[in-house]
C-alpha positions, -999 to +999 in steps of 0.1 A: +000+000+000+013+035-009+008+065+012-003+057+047-002+090+065-003+108+098+005+142+112+032+154+136+032+195+150+048+227+140+068+252+160+057+283+141+024+302+140-006+286+122-005+294+085-035+275+072-036+248+045-009+242+019-012+262-013-012+248-048+026+254-050+031+223-029+057+217-002+088+240+000+109+217+022+107+179+018+127+153+038+131+117+028+142+086+049+157+065+022+149+030+035+149-004+018+182-007+000+192-039+018+159-056+013+158-046-024+191-062-029+182-094-010+151-098-031+173-099-061+197-124-045+224-098-040+243-086-009+229-056+009+256-032-003+244-037-039+212-020-029+230+010-015+248+015-049+215+011-068+199+038-046+222+065-060+200+067-091+170+074-069+188+102-053+194+117-088+157+112-096+144+130-065+169+159-070+157+163-105+120+162-095+126+187-067+142+212-091+115+208-117+086+212-092+098+242-072+108+225-040+132+248-023+149+224+001+154+186-001+168+168+029+179+132+025+187+108+054+219+091+041+236+078+073+223+080+108+244+082+140+231+047+148+242+033+114+278+029+128+264-002+146+258-020+113+283-047+100+317-032+094+317-042+058+284-024+051+296+007+069+329+007+049+309+004+016+287+033+027+317+055+034+332+045+001+300+052-017+298+086+000+332+094-013+324+083-048+292+103-049+309+134-037+335+130-065+310+123-093+280+144-083+293+176-069+301+191-103+268+179-116+249+195-088+268+228-093+261+228-130+224+224-122+223+252-097+220+230-066+235+240-033+249+210-013+249+210+025+259+181+048+242+182+081+253+161+110+284+154+131+310+151+103+338+151+129+334+113+130+345+110+093+381+107+082+399+140+072+399+133+035+361+128+034+355+160+055+378+179+031+357+166+001+325+177+019+338+212+026+350+216-010+317+205-025+298+228-001+321+257-010+318+251-047+280+251-046+275+277-019+260+304-041+236+282-061+199+291-057+178+265-076+176+240-048+193+233-014+202+196-011+209+186+025+226+153+031+221+141+067+252+121+074+261+109+109+229+127+119+205+121+147+175+142+157+184+139+194+220+150+186+206+180+168+184+190+198+212+184+223+237+204+202+213+233+200+207+232+237+245+232+244+250+262+221+223+282+239+237+272+273+271+284+262+256+317+250+239+321+284+272+313+302+291+339+281+265+365+289+254+368+253+218+361+260+195+357+290+176+325+299+144+344+292+156+350+256+154+312+249+122+304+230+112+282+201+126+306+175+159+310+193+162+272+196+154+267+159+182+291+150+207+267+166+196+236+148+212+222+117+184+233+095+181+269+108+185+286+074+160+264+056+122+266+052+100+249+078+098+212+071+065+205+052+066+169+042+085+139+055+085+108+033+097+073+044+102+046+018+104+008+026+072+003+044+083+011+080+061+036+099+085+055+121+109+085+118+140+068+132+155+098+151+153+120+120+146+158+122+127+153+155+124+191+162+116+199+126+089+173+123+067+190+148+039+198+123+053+182+092+030+159+072+041+123+072+039+100+041+048+063+042+052+042+011+060+005+008+082+013-023+118+004-015+143+032-021+160+019-053+125+018-069+115+053-057+113+076-087+096+108-099+062+091-102+062+079-066+075+113-055+046+129-073+021+107-055+035+119-022+033+156-032-003+151-046-013+136-012+003+165+006-015+190-016-050+177-007-045+177+031-059+203+053-030+215+076-046+229+107-016+236+130-038+232+161-069+250+148-102+234+138-112+228+103-138+254+105-113+280+116-091+272+086-120+275+062-131+308+077-096+322+075-093+312+039-127+327+028 
């Protein structure tokens, strides 16, 4: 079944239902690579390599449909616990993708950002990340955020530590800390509010991804495994988003009255 859905909550003021322009910020949990490979009698890492084409497809779709920011969950802080061989292949694949895709992204006006604790990666990979970010920094067509060694709890704790340090240094008062101040210290501070979170692979959970940002995001779950996710499946998710009434704590009647 495609498109089971639910709601999570937003940290900003109510803004009413989504307009026909669709979501501005979409995040995707790219799940199902290993199972896709196993169904084909291949090792799990074969699926990770096959999933690269789906990344190209969703970036292409996002650019063509006016999505401003696309955030992809590539490697969680918990993924280090996976078999050593699989982690090694994922790191190698990350290196190869940076080498092959950074120039392509730059040519197509895409700004690349990597969010997460990159200090855990080796120096050569960190250098490639920084070079790719610098090369694409002025691009405006789409912001592509790759969440690598990322966890939602890490993001929240990191923001809390930063605010605590600012209080300790006398830069702000405790009374200055509110939702807006907290958001400014998260890894997605300069991006639009998250509108839509998609998870492929049939699981119905968000796996420690963008916990703060998901507050009022719309959630869309599909059984499609990540290597089979393409522009058509992405369009189904966006179409579903566009017909939802986003209430942000209000009643349906209030939303209809505000829009009349």
